[in-house]
OpenMM code with the backbone's topology and positions (N, CA, C; nanometers):
from openmm import Vec3, app, unit

residues = "MET GLU ARG MET PHE GLU ASN ALA LEU TRP ASN SER ARG PHE VAL VAL ILE ILE ALA VAL ILE ALA SER LEU VAL THR ALA PHE ALA MET PHE PHE MET ALA SER VAL ASP ALA PHE PHE LEU VAL THR HIS LEU GLY ASP TYR MET SER ALA ASP LEU VAL GLY GLU ALA ARG LYS ASP PHE ARG ALA GLU THR VAL THR HIS VAL VAL GLU ILE ILE ASP GLY TYR LEU LEU ALA THR VAL LEU LEU ILE PHE SER LEU GLY LEU TYR GLU LEU PHE ILE SER LYS ILE GLU GLN ALA GLU THR SER GLU THR PRO SER VAL LEU ALA ILE HIS SER LEU ASP ASP LEU LYS THR ARG LEU GLY ARG VAL ILE ILE MET ILE LEU ILE VAL ASN PHE PHE GLU HIS ALA ILE THR MET GLU PHE LEU ALA PRO LEU ASP LEU LEU ALA LEU ALA GLY GLY ILE ALA LEU ILE GLY LEU THR LEU TYR LEU THR HIS VAL GLU ASP HIS".split()
positions = [
    Vec3(10.5162, 11.1704, 6.9032),
    Vec3(10.6302, 11.1788, 6.9926),
    Vec3(10.5916, 11.2543, 7.1217),
    Vec3(10.5195, 11.3662, 7.1022),
    Vec3(10.4776, 11.4455, 7.2173),
    Vec3(10.3858, 11.3645, 7.3082),
    Vec3(10.2952, 11.2892, 7.2503),
    Vec3(10.2023, 11.2066, 7.3286),
    Vec3(10.2766, 11.1006, 7.4097),
    Vec3(10.3771, 11.0375, 7.3481),
    Vec3(10.4571, 10.9366, 7.4197),
    Vec3(10.5329, 11.0002, 7.5350),
    Vec3(10.5897, 11.1178, 7.5103),
    Vec3(10.6649, 11.1863, 7.6155),
    Vec3(10.5729, 11.2240, 7.7312),
    Vec3(10.4560, 11.2809, 7.6997),
    Vec3(10.3610, 11.3189, 7.8046),
    Vec3(10.3119, 11.1973, 7.8816),
    Vec3(10.2910, 11.0866, 7.8110),
    Vec3(10.2495, 10.9620, 7.8768),
    Vec3(10.3582, 10.9135, 7.9732),
    Vec3(10.4816, 10.9154, 7.9279),
    Vec3(10.5934, 10.8747, 8.0141),
    Vec3(10.6083, 10.9705, 8.1318),
    Vec3(10.5927, 11.0983, 8.1035),
    Vec3(10.6030, 11.1988, 8.2094),
    Vec3(10.4933, 11.1783, 8.3135),
    Vec3(10.3704, 11.1556, 8.2682),
    Vec3(10.2578, 11.1340, 8.3601),
    Vec3(10.2786, 11.0072, 8.4428),
    Vec3(10.3260, 10.9027, 8.3813),
    Vec3(10.3459, 10.7764, 8.4527),
    Vec3(10.4672, 10.7795, 8.5452),
    Vec3(10.5530, 10.8793, 8.5297),
    Vec3(10.6694, 10.8898, 8.6188),
    Vec3(10.6276, 10.9190, 8.7623),
    Vec3(10.5027, 10.9627, 8.7823),
    Vec3(10.4522, 10.9884, 8.9183),
    Vec3(10.4515, 10.8626, 9.0025),
    Vec3(10.4499, 10.7474, 8.9384),
    Vec3(10.4461, 10.6209, 9.0120),
    Vec3(10.5757, 10.5936, 9.0885),
    Vec3(10.6808, 10.6707, 9.0625),
    Vec3(10.8041, 10.6549, 9.1397),
    Vec3(10.7792, 10.6905, 9.2865),
    Vec3(10.6750, 10.7678, 9.3127),
    Vec3(10.6386, 10.8072, 9.4486),
    Vec3(10.6015, 10.6852, 9.5321),
    Vec3(10.5630, 10.5758, 9.4661),
    Vec3(10.5247, 10.4541, 9.5396),
    Vec3(10.6404, 10.4046, 9.6271),
    Vec3(10.7631, 10.4342, 9.5852),
    Vec3(10.8800, 10.3961, 9.6665),
    Vec3(10.8751, 10.4692, 9.8012),
    Vec3(10.8481, 10.5998, 9.7972),
    Vec3(10.8389, 10.6781, 9.9210),
    Vec3(10.7186, 10.6346, 10.0039),
    Vec3(10.6075, 10.5990, 9.9376),
    Vec3(10.4875, 10.5540, 10.0083),
    Vec3(10.5173, 10.4267, 10.0859),
    Vec3(10.5773, 10.3295, 10.0186),
    Vec3(10.6070, 10.2002, 10.0831),
    Vec3(10.7119, 10.2180, 10.1924),
    Vec3(10.8173, 10.2929, 10.1637),
    Vec3(10.9226, 10.3141, 10.2641),
    Vec3(10.8680, 10.3858, 10.3873),
    Vec3(10.7836, 10.4866, 10.3676),
    Vec3(10.7249, 10.5590, 10.4814),
    Vec3(10.6317, 10.4695, 10.5613),
    Vec3(10.5553, 10.3863, 10.4921),
    Vec3(10.4628, 10.2954, 10.5596),
    Vec3(10.5384, 10.1912, 10.6420),
    Vec3(10.6423, 10.1353, 10.5851),
    Vec3(10.7243, 10.0370, 10.6576),
    Vec3(10.7904, 10.1031, 10.7784),
    Vec3(10.8406, 10.2242, 10.7597),
    Vec3(10.9037, 10.2962, 10.8703),
    Vec3(10.8017, 10.3298, 10.9786),
    Vec3(10.6790, 10.3646, 10.9388),
    Vec3(10.5725, 10.3914, 11.0366),
    Vec3(10.5438, 10.2660, 11.1185),
    Vec3(10.5325, 10.1521, 11.0517),
    Vec3(10.5084, 10.0266, 11.1239),
    Vec3(10.6235, 9.9959, 11.2186),
    Vec3(10.7465, 10.0240, 11.1747),
    Vec3(10.8630, 10.0008, 11.2607),
    Vec3(10.8570, 10.0900, 11.3841),
    Vec3(10.8186, 10.2158, 11.3659),
    Vec3(10.8084, 10.3076, 11.4804),
    Vec3(10.6961, 10.2659, 11.5749),
    Vec3(10.5810, 10.2220, 11.5199),
    Vec3(10.4725, 10.1719, 11.6048),
    Vec3(10.5194, 10.0516, 11.6853),
    Vec3(10.5938, 9.9628, 11.6201),
    Vec3(10.6453, 9.8438, 11.6879),
    Vec3(10.7425, 9.8832, 11.7991),
    Vec3(10.8374, 9.9725, 11.7677),
    Vec3(10.9373, 10.0130, 11.8668),
    Vec3(10.8720, 10.0809, 11.9873),
    Vec3(10.7770, 10.1709, 11.9611),
    Vec3(10.7099, 10.2398, 12.0709),
    Vec3(10.6280, 10.1417, 12.1546),
    Vec3(10.5675, 10.0427, 12.0896),
    Vec3(10.4888, 9.9428, 12.1627),
    Vec3(10.5775, 9.8535, 12.2482),
    Vec3(10.6936, 9.8161, 12.1958),
    Vec3(10.7889, 9.7363, 12.2742),
    Vec3(10.8374, 9.8176, 12.3938),
    Vec3(10.8681, 9.9458, 12.3707),
    Vec3(10.9087, 10.0330, 12.4817),
    Vec3(10.7987, 10.0418, 12.5869),
    Vec3(10.6739, 10.0549, 12.5421),
    Vec3(10.5611, 10.0626, 12.6362),
    Vec3(10.5479, 9.9329, 12.7153),
    Vec3(10.5660, 9.8197, 12.6494),
    Vec3(10.5571, 9.6910, 12.7178),
    Vec3(10.6631, 9.6807, 12.8270),
    Vec3(10.7882, 9.7137, 12.7929),
    Vec3(10.8955, 9.7043, 12.8923),
    Vec3(10.8782, 9.8065, 13.0039),
    Vec3(10.8241, 9.9224, 12.9714),
    Vec3(10.7968, 10.0215, 13.0747),
    Vec3(10.6975, 9.9657, 13.1762),
    Vec3(10.5908, 9.9067, 13.1265),
    Vec3(10.4887, 9.8511, 13.2164),
    Vec3(10.5452, 9.7359, 13.2981),
    Vec3(10.6294, 9.6523, 13.2387),
    Vec3(10.6853, 9.5391, 13.3136),
    Vec3(10.7807, 9.5843, 13.4233),
    Vec3(10.8401, 9.7014, 13.4078),
    Vec3(10.9332, 9.7509, 13.5094),
    Vec3(10.8657, 9.8358, 13.6172),
    Vec3(10.7368, 9.8610, 13.6031),
    Vec3(10.6685, 9.9434, 13.7026),
    Vec3(10.6582, 9.8748, 13.8384),
    Vec3(10.6677, 9.7428, 13.8417),
    Vec3(10.6671, 9.6711, 13.9691),
    Vec3(10.7853, 9.7110, 14.0558),
    Vec3(10.8947, 9.7543, 13.9927),
    Vec3(11.0130, 9.7974, 14.0673),
    Vec3(10.9838, 9.9212, 14.1520),
    Vec3(10.8826, 9.9959, 14.1152),
    Vec3(10.8485, 10.1187, 14.1873),
    Vec3(10.7991, 10.0882, 14.3294),
    Vec3(10.7452, 9.9680, 14.3476),
    Vec3(10.6957, 9.9288, 14.4805),
    Vec3(10.8052, 9.8707, 14.5691),
    Vec3(10.9242, 9.8589, 14.5166),
    Vec3(11.0342, 9.7992, 14.5907),
    Vec3(11.0656, 9.8796, 14.7176),
    Vec3(11.0882, 9.8064, 14.8258),
    Vec3(11.1232, 9.8706, 14.9527),
    Vec3(11.2630, 9.9326, 14.9460),
    Vec3(11.3459, 9.8833, 14.8552),
    Vec3(11.4814, 9.9365, 14.8402),
    Vec3(11.4821, 10.0744, 14.7731),
    Vec3(11.3733, 10.1079, 14.7097),
    Vec3(11.3644, 10.2332, 14.6360),
    Vec3(11.3078, 10.3419, 14.7275),
    Vec3(11.3972, 10.4168, 14.7865),
    Vec3(11.3543, 10.5218, 14.8806),
    Vec3(11.4250, 10.6529, 14.8487),
    Vec3(11.3636, 10.7613, 14.8917),
    Vec3(11.4262, 10.8942, 14.8817),
    Vec3(11.4582, 10.9357, 14.7405),
    Vec3(11.5839, 10.9705, 14.7211),
    Vec3(11.6307, 11.0211, 14.5917),
    Vec3(11.6212, 10.9151, 14.4824),
    Vec3(11.6446, 10.7886, 14.5191),
    Vec3(11.6358, 10.6803, 14.4207),
    Vec3(11.4939, 10.6698, 14.3645),
    Vec3(11.3920, 10.6834, 14.4504),
    Vec3(11.2526, 10.6784, 14.4055),
    Vec3(11.2229, 10.7978, 14.3132),
    Vec3(11.2734, 10.9143, 14.3516),
    Vec3(11.2521, 11.0346, 14.2710),
    Vec3(11.3168, 11.0182, 14.1328),
    Vec3(11.4392, 10.9649, 14.1296),
    Vec3(11.5086, 10.9422, 14.0020),
    Vec3(11.4351, 10.8396, 13.9158),
    Vec3(11.3873, 10.7311, 13.9801),
    Vec3(11.3144, 10.6281, 13.9074),
    Vec3(11.1874, 10.6865, 13.8468),
    Vec3(11.1186, 10.7685, 13.9258),
    Vec3(10.9952, 10.8321, 13.8774),
    Vec3(11.0244, 10.9241, 13.7591),
    Vec3(11.1271, 11.0070, 13.7698),
    Vec3(11.1630, 11.0989, 13.6606),
    Vec3(11.2021, 11.0202, 13.5357),
    Vec3(11.2761, 10.9132, 13.5544),
    Vec3(11.3167, 10.8291, 13.4415),
    Vec3(11.1950, 10.7640, 13.3755),
    Vec3(11.1000, 10.7200, 13.4561),
    Vec3(10.9792, 10.6565, 13.4028),
    Vec3(10.8958, 10.7572, 13.3242),
    Vec3(10.8802, 10.8770, 13.3770),
    Vec3(10.8047, 10.9808, 13.3064),
    Vec3(10.8743, 11.0150, 13.1746),
    Vec3(11.0059, 11.0205, 13.1757),
    Vec3(11.0813, 11.0468, 13.0534),
    Vec3(11.0567, 10.9371, 12.9508),
    Vec3(11.0529, 10.8117, 12.9956),
    Vec3(11.0260, 10.7006, 12.9030),
    Vec3(10.8846, 10.7103, 12.8455),
    Vec3(10.7882, 10.7501, 12.9271),
    Vec3(10.6511, 10.7673, 12.8783),
    Vec3(10.6483, 10.8741, 12.7685),
    Vec3(10.7180, 10.9837, 12.7905),
    Vec3(10.7233, 11.0905, 12.6915),
    Vec3(10.7906, 11.0409, 12.5639),
    Vec3(10.8957, 10.9617, 12.5755),
    Vec3(10.9627, 10.9051, 12.4584),
    Vec3(10.8692, 10.8118, 12.3812),
    Vec3(10.7869, 10.7368, 12.4525),
    Vec3(10.6909, 10.6470, 12.3869),
    Vec3(10.5881, 10.7291, 12.3093),
    Vec3(10.5369, 10.8347, 12.3720),
    Vec3(10.4418, 10.9230, 12.3032),
    Vec3(10.5074, 10.9817, 12.1787),
    Vec3(10.6316, 11.0233, 12.1918),
    Vec3(10.7068, 11.0787, 12.0798),
    Vec3(10.7177, 10.9761, 11.9667),
    Vec3(10.7456, 10.8516, 12.0007),
    Vec3(10.7556, 10.7453, 11.8998),
    Vec3(10.6241, 10.7241, 11.8265),
    Vec3(10.5133, 10.7221, 11.9013),
    Vec3(10.3820, 10.7055, 11.8377),
    Vec3(10.3477, 10.8247, 11.7486),
    Vec3(10.3812, 10.9449, 11.7938),
    Vec3(10.3540, 11.0626, 11.7115),
    Vec3(10.4362, 11.0609, 11.5832),
    Vec3(10.5620, 11.0212, 11.5921),
    Vec3(10.6462, 11.0115, 11.4729),
    Vec3(10.5913, 10.9055, 11.3773),
    Vec3(10.5452, 10.7934, 11.4309),
    Vec3(10.4842, 10.6895, 11.3474),
    Vec3(10.3599, 10.7440, 11.2781),
    Vec3(10.2835, 10.8255, 11.3495),
    Vec3(10.1638, 10.8853, 11.2916),
    Vec3(10.1999, 10.9804, 11.1778),
    Vec3(10.3045, 11.0599, 11.1953),
    Vec3(10.3508, 11.1489, 11.0884),
    Vec3(10.3847, 11.0680, 10.9644),
    Vec3(10.4577, 10.9597, 10.9840),
    Vec3(10.4970, 10.8767, 10.8704),
    Vec3(10.3765, 10.8137, 10.8023),
    Vec3(10.2779, 10.7722, 10.8797),
    Vec3(10.1568, 10.7127, 10.8238),
    Vec3(10.0776, 10.8167, 10.7433),
    Vec3(10.0590, 10.9345, 10.8002),
    Vec3(9.9879, 11.0412, 10.7289),
    Vec3(10.0635, 11.0789, 10.6012),
    Vec3(10.1948, 11.0884, 10.6113),
    Vec3(10.2777, 11.1217, 10.4957),
    Vec3(10.2628, 11.0166, 10.3862),
    Vec3(10.2687, 10.8906, 10.4236),
    Vec3(10.2578, 10.7812, 10.3281),
    Vec3(10.1229, 10.7826, 10.2571),
    Vec3(10.0153, 10.7907, 10.3346),
    Vec3(9.8824, 10.7904, 10.2750),
    Vec3(9.8575, 10.9172, 10.1936),
    Vec3(9.9093, 11.0299, 10.2429),
    Vec3(9.8936, 11.1551, 10.1693),
    Vec3(9.9639, 11.1527, 10.0349),
    Vec3(10.0862, 11.1034, 10.0311),
    Vec3(10.1575, 11.0917, 9.9037),
    Vec3(10.0826, 11.0014, 9.8066),
    Vec3(10.0309, 10.8907, 9.8593),
    Vec3(9.9573, 10.7976, 9.7744),
    Vec3(9.8346, 10.8671, 9.7145),
    Vec3(9.7581, 10.9364, 9.7983),
    Vec3(9.6376, 11.0029, 9.7486),
    Vec3(9.6695, 11.1151, 9.6505),
    Vec3(9.7766, 11.1866, 9.6737),
    Vec3(9.8087, 11.2998, 9.5874),
    Vec3(9.8681, 11.2576, 9.4534),
    Vec3(9.9475, 11.1510, 9.4527),
    Vec3(10.0207, 11.1169, 9.3312),
    Vec3(9.9734, 10.9900, 9.2608),
    Vec3(9.9150, 10.8972, 9.3341),
    Vec3(9.8800, 10.7690, 9.2727),
    Vec3(9.7297, 10.7589, 9.2501),
    Vec3(9.6514, 10.7535, 9.3583),
    Vec3(9.5074, 10.7340, 9.3454),
    Vec3(9.4381, 10.7728, 9.4754),
    Vec3(9.3132, 10.8127, 9.4659),
    Vec3(9.2329, 10.8407, 9.5853),
    Vec3(9.2054, 10.7099, 9.6584),
    Vec3(9.2009, 10.7169, 9.7895),
    Vec3(9.1676, 10.5999, 9.8711),
    Vec3(9.0183, 10.6091, 9.9012),
    Vec3(8.9409, 10.5222, 9.8398),
    Vec3(8.7952, 10.5305, 9.8509),
    Vec3(8.7454, 10.5148, 9.9946),
    Vec3(8.8077, 10.4277, 10.0728),
    Vec3(8.7650, 10.4084, 10.2112),
    Vec3(8.7772, 10.5374, 10.2912),
    Vec3(8.8785, 10.6163, 10.2640),
    Vec3(8.8976, 10.7423, 10.3354),
    Vec3(8.7890, 10.8429, 10.2952),
    Vec3(8.7474, 10.8389, 10.1711),
    Vec3(8.6470, 10.9328, 10.1226),
    Vec3(8.5064, 10.8962, 10.1702),
    Vec3(8.4782, 10.7663, 10.1800),
    Vec3(8.3419, 10.7220, 10.2129),
    Vec3(8.3252, 10.6832, 10.3591),
    Vec3(8.4270, 10.7048, 10.4399),
    Vec3(8.4210, 10.6691, 10.5808),
    Vec3(8.3127, 10.7506, 10.6516),
    Vec3(8.2401, 10.6856, 10.7437),
    Vec3(8.1350, 10.7544, 10.8190),
    Vec3(8.1927, 10.8604, 10.9123),
    Vec3(8.3091, 10.8329, 10.9671),
    Vec3(8.3735, 10.9306, 11.0553),
    Vec3(8.4675, 11.0155, 10.9709),
    Vec3(8.4794, 11.1442, 11.0030),
    Vec3(8.5720, 11.2277, 10.9255),
    Vec3(8.7141, 11.1750, 10.9425),
    Vec3(8.7787, 11.1519, 10.8321),
    Vec3(8.9102, 11.0889, 10.8375),
    Vec3(9.0227, 11.1909, 10.8352),
    Vec3(9.1113, 11.1763, 10.9293),
    Vec3(9.2323, 11.2582, 10.9315),
    Vec3(9.3224, 11.2181, 10.8156),
    Vec3(9.3023, 11.0973, 10.7662),
    Vec3(9.3898, 11.0437, 10.6643),
    Vec3(9.3450, 11.0757, 10.5220),
    Vec3(9.2308, 11.1382, 10.5033),
    Vec3(9.1856, 11.1777, 10.3699),
    Vec3(9.2558, 11.3079, 10.3327),
    Vec3(9.3436, 11.3020, 10.2357),
    Vec3(9.4234, 11.4169, 10.1931),
    Vec3(9.3741, 11.4602, 10.0558),
    Vec3(9.3422, 11.5914, 10.0414),
    Vec3(9.2866, 11.6402, 9.9151),
    Vec3(9.3818, 11.7306, 9.8382),
    Vec3(9.4821, 11.7835, 9.9049),
    Vec3(9.5769, 11.8713, 9.8374),
    Vec3(9.7103, 11.8685, 9.9119),
    Vec3(9.8108, 11.9251, 9.8493),
    Vec3(9.9420, 11.9318, 9.9136),
    Vec3(9.9355, 12.0202, 10.0381),
    Vec3(9.8564, 12.1269, 10.0326),
    Vec3(9.8393, 12.2117, 10.1512),
    Vec3(9.7715, 12.1357, 10.2642),
    Vec3(9.6761, 12.0500, 10.2310),
    Vec3(9.6082, 11.9671, 10.3300),
    Vec3(9.7097, 11.8739, 10.3983),
    Vec3(9.7965, 11.8125, 10.3167),
    Vec3(9.9002, 11.7241, 10.3714),
    Vec3(9.9957, 11.8029, 10.4609),
    Vec3(10.0389, 11.9208, 10.4159),
    Vec3(10.1297, 12.0032, 10.4958),
    Vec3(10.0661, 12.0428, 10.6282),
    Vec3(9.9385, 12.0787, 10.6243),
    Vec3(9.8695, 12.1200, 10.7466),
    Vec3(9.8628, 12.0058, 10.8470),
    Vec3(9.8249, 11.8893, 10.7994),
    Vec3(9.8113, 11.7744, 10.8905),
    Vec3(9.9466, 11.7303, 10.9456),
    Vec3(10.0472, 11.7282, 10.8593),
    Vec3(10.1807, 11.6927, 10.9060),
    Vec3(10.2327, 11.7986, 11.0033),
    Vec3(10.2082, 11.9237, 10.9713),
    Vec3(10.2542, 12.0327, 11.0576),
    Vec3(10.1975, 12.0233, 11.1975),
    Vec3(10.0711, 11.9889, 11.2084),
    Vec3(10.0088, 11.9784, 11.3406),
    Vec3(10.0685, 11.8638, 11.4215),
    Vec3(10.0941, 11.7515, 11.3559),
    Vec3(10.1531, 11.6392, 11.4295),
    Vec3(10.2971, 11.6723, 11.4672),
    Vec3(10.3681, 11.7396, 11.3788),
    Vec3(10.5063, 11.7780, 11.4096),
    Vec3(10.5082, 11.8773, 11.5258),
    Vec3(10.4114, 11.9683, 11.5309),
    Vec3(10.4017, 12.0601, 11.6449),
    Vec3(10.3830, 11.9803, 11.7735),
    Vec3(10.2983, 11.8772, 11.7683),
    Vec3(10.2779, 11.7935, 11.8871),
    Vec3(10.4070, 11.7230, 11.9277),
    Vec3(10.4843, 11.6759, 11.8302),
    Vec3(10.6131, 11.6117, 11.8603),
    Vec3(10.7059, 11.7114, 11.9290),
    Vec3(10.7102, 11.8335, 11.8781),
    Vec3(10.7957, 11.9354, 11.9385),
    Vec3(10.7511, 11.9682, 12.0805),
    Vec3(10.6195, 11.9721, 12.1029),
    Vec3(10.5686, 11.9984, 12.2371),
    Vec3(10.6079, 11.8852, 12.3313),
    Vec3(10.5966, 11.7624, 12.2836),
    Vec3(10.6352, 11.6475, 12.3665),
    Vec3(10.7844, 11.6518, 12.3971),
    Vec3(10.8659, 11.6865, 12.2987),
    Vec3(11.0104, 11.6975, 12.3219),
    Vec3(11.0415, 11.8087, 12.4211),
    Vec3(10.9707, 11.9204, 12.4105),
    Vec3(10.9886, 12.0291, 12.5063),
    Vec3(10.9550, 11.9802, 12.6469),
    Vec3(10.8434, 11.9100, 12.6582),
    Vec3(10.8024, 11.8558, 12.7876),
    Vec3(10.9080, 11.7599, 12.8424),
    Vec3(10.9642, 11.6768, 12.7550),
    Vec3(11.0685, 11.5825, 12.7973),
    Vec3(11.1898, 11.6569, 12.8533),
    Vec3(11.2304, 11.7634, 12.7866),
    Vec3(11.3455, 11.8408, 12.8349),
    Vec3(11.3103, 11.9205, 12.9609),
    Vec3(11.1864, 11.9666, 12.9690),
    Vec3(11.1442, 12.0441, 13.0863),
    Vec3(11.1455, 11.9571, 13.2119),
    Vec3(11.1144, 11.8286, 13.1957),
    Vec3(11.1130, 11.7374, 13.3105),
    Vec3(11.2530, 11.7225, 13.3704),
    Vec3(11.3532, 11.7135, 13.2835),
    Vec3(11.4895, 11.6888, 13.3304),
    Vec3(11.5696, 11.8163, 13.3523),
    Vec3(11.5094, 11.9292, 13.3213),
    Vec3(11.5806, 12.0566, 13.3331),
    Vec3(11.6085, 12.0899, 13.4803),
    Vec3(11.7302, 12.1361, 13.5064),
    Vec3(11.7662, 12.1804, 13.6408),
    Vec3(11.7614, 12.3328, 13.6421),
    Vec3(11.6935, 12.3878, 13.7388),
    Vec3(11.6786, 12.5317, 13.7492),
    Vec3(11.7851, 12.5854, 13.8430),
    Vec3(11.8932, 12.6357, 13.7834),
    Vec3(12.0056, 12.6850, 13.8619),
    Vec3(11.9978, 12.8355, 13.8853),
    Vec3(11.9211, 12.9030, 13.7997),
    Vec3(11.9102, 13.0483, 13.8114),
    Vec3(11.7680, 13.0899, 13.7767),
    Vec3(11.7277, 13.2071, 13.8211),
    Vec3(11.5931, 13.2547, 13.7872),
    Vec3(11.5703, 13.2643, 13.6365),
    Vec3(11.6761, 13.2891, 13.5613),
    Vec3(11.6642, 13.2977, 13.4161),
    Vec3(11.6198, 13.1640, 13.3562),
    Vec3(11.6608, 13.0519, 13.4180),
    Vec3(11.6188, 12.9197, 13.3718),
    Vec3(11.4675, 12.9033, 13.3834),
    Vec3(11.4137, 12.9475, 13.4947),
    Vec3(11.2695, 12.9405, 13.5160),
    Vec3(11.1965, 13.0339, 13.4189),
    Vec3(11.2550, 13.1480, 13.3913),
    Vec3(11.1971, 13.2417, 13.2962),
    Vec3(11.1974, 13.1826, 13.1549),
    Vec3(11.3043, 13.1129, 13.1196),
    Vec3(11.3116, 13.0473, 12.9884),
    Vec3(11.2042, 12.9400, 12.9756),
    Vec3(11.1833, 12.8630, 13.0812),
    Vec3(11.0782, 12.7611, 13.0808),
    Vec3(10.9410, 12.8272, 13.0629),
    Vec3(10.9150, 12.9328, 13.1363),
    Vec3(10.7875, 13.0038, 13.1250),
    Vec3(10.7697, 13.0608, 12.9841),
    Vec3(10.8761, 13.1140, 12.9275),
    Vec3(10.8698, 13.1659, 12.7901),
    Vec3(10.8389, 13.0561, 12.6901),
    Vec3(10.9002, 12.9412, 12.7094),
    Vec3(10.8734, 12.8275, 12.6212),
    Vec3(10.7291, 12.7825, 12.6304),
    Vec3(10.6761, 12.7775, 12.7519),
    Vec3(10.5364, 12.7391, 12.7720),
    Vec3(10.4436, 12.8411, 12.7071),
    Vec3(10.4757, 12.9691, 12.7207),
    Vec3(10.3946, 13.0745, 12.6586),
    Vec3(10.3966, 13.0616, 12.5061),
    Vec3(10.5130, 13.0319, 12.4494),
    Vec3(10.5224, 13.0152, 12.3041),
    Vec3(10.4434, 12.8933, 12.2570),
    Vec3(10.4451, 12.7867, 12.3355),
    Vec3(10.3655, 12.6682, 12.3013),
    Vec3(10.2170, 12.7045, 12.3028),
    Vec3(10.1743, 12.7762, 12.4058),
    Vec3(10.0346, 12.8193, 12.4126),
    Vec3(9.9963, 12.9050, 12.2937),
    Vec3(10.0828, 12.9976, 12.2556),
    Vec3(10.0578, 13.0843, 12.1406),
    Vec3(10.0491, 13.0017, 12.0121),
    Vec3(10.1384, 12.9070, 11.9961),
    Vec3(10.1372, 12.8202, 11.8786),
    Vec3(10.0070, 12.7419, 11.8693),
    Vec3(9.9648, 12.6838, 11.9803),
    Vec3(9.8390, 12.6080, 11.9800),
    Vec3(9.7207, 12.6989, 11.9512),
    Vec3(9.7230, 12.8190, 12.0063),
    Vec3(9.6158, 12.9148, 11.9805),
    Vec3(9.6110, 12.9504, 11.8315),
    Vec3(9.7274, 12.9795, 11.7723),
    Vec3(9.7317, 13.0188, 11.6317),
    Vec3(9.6898, 12.9050, 11.5386),
    Vec3(9.7247, 12.7828, 11.5725),
    Vec3(9.6803, 12.6708, 11.4882),
    Vec3(9.5312, 12.6486, 11.5028),
    Vec3(9.4750, 12.6796, 11.6188),
    Vec3(9.3304, 12.6660, 11.6396),
    Vec3(9.2555, 12.7776, 11.5673),
    Vec3(9.3085, 12.8989, 11.5718),
    Vec3(9.2448, 13.0138, 11.5047),
    Vec3(9.2439, 12.9909, 11.3525),
    Vec3(9.3480, 12.9277, 11.3027),
    Vec3(9.3585, 12.8999, 11.1594),
    Vec3(9.2432, 12.8125, 11.1111),
    Vec3(9.1935, 12.7234, 11.1978),
    Vec3(9.0831, 12.6355, 11.1610),
    Vec3(8.9525, 12.7116, 11.1457),
    Vec3(8.9381, 12.8182, 11.2202),
    Vec3(8.8101, 12.8889, 11.2206),
    Vec3(8.8233, 13.0188, 11.1496),
] * unit.nanometer
topology = app.Topology()
chain = topology.addChain("A")
for resn in residues:
    res = topology.addResidue(resn, chain)
    for name in ("N", "CA", "C"):
        topology.addAtom(name, app.Element.getBySymbol(name[0]), res)
């Protein structure tokens, strides 16, 4: 009876395959959405040369375009998080991925422990947060000196975060 229970308990790990497949499909969807956004962004860049676009309108168009670029980067980073998460769950709960282990180049996708998965996901999530900060900084209006100080503080905290994640590696 104990052996049957342990066998069933051990095989229950395969329920994780649902999260693996769902995360992988969602990653592909995010890659697709970000790529479609990038395509439409590039097709609309011809509007920037328009003679009708002058002064404030050109400045607004430029700011809007930069914001879209940041959103595209954000989409790709989120897709990457989902891909790393999917492959990491698979390696941790189902089976090792031999191609990741035997790859000639060091693979970001080879996950050996839950801490390894957390570290890799954490770094990509930090990048997403930095991109989101940059997106908000672009559209931020500086009405008071305190606004500029808040921006500088945010930049300093980002620098500190990147420094601490780099120090952790060494």
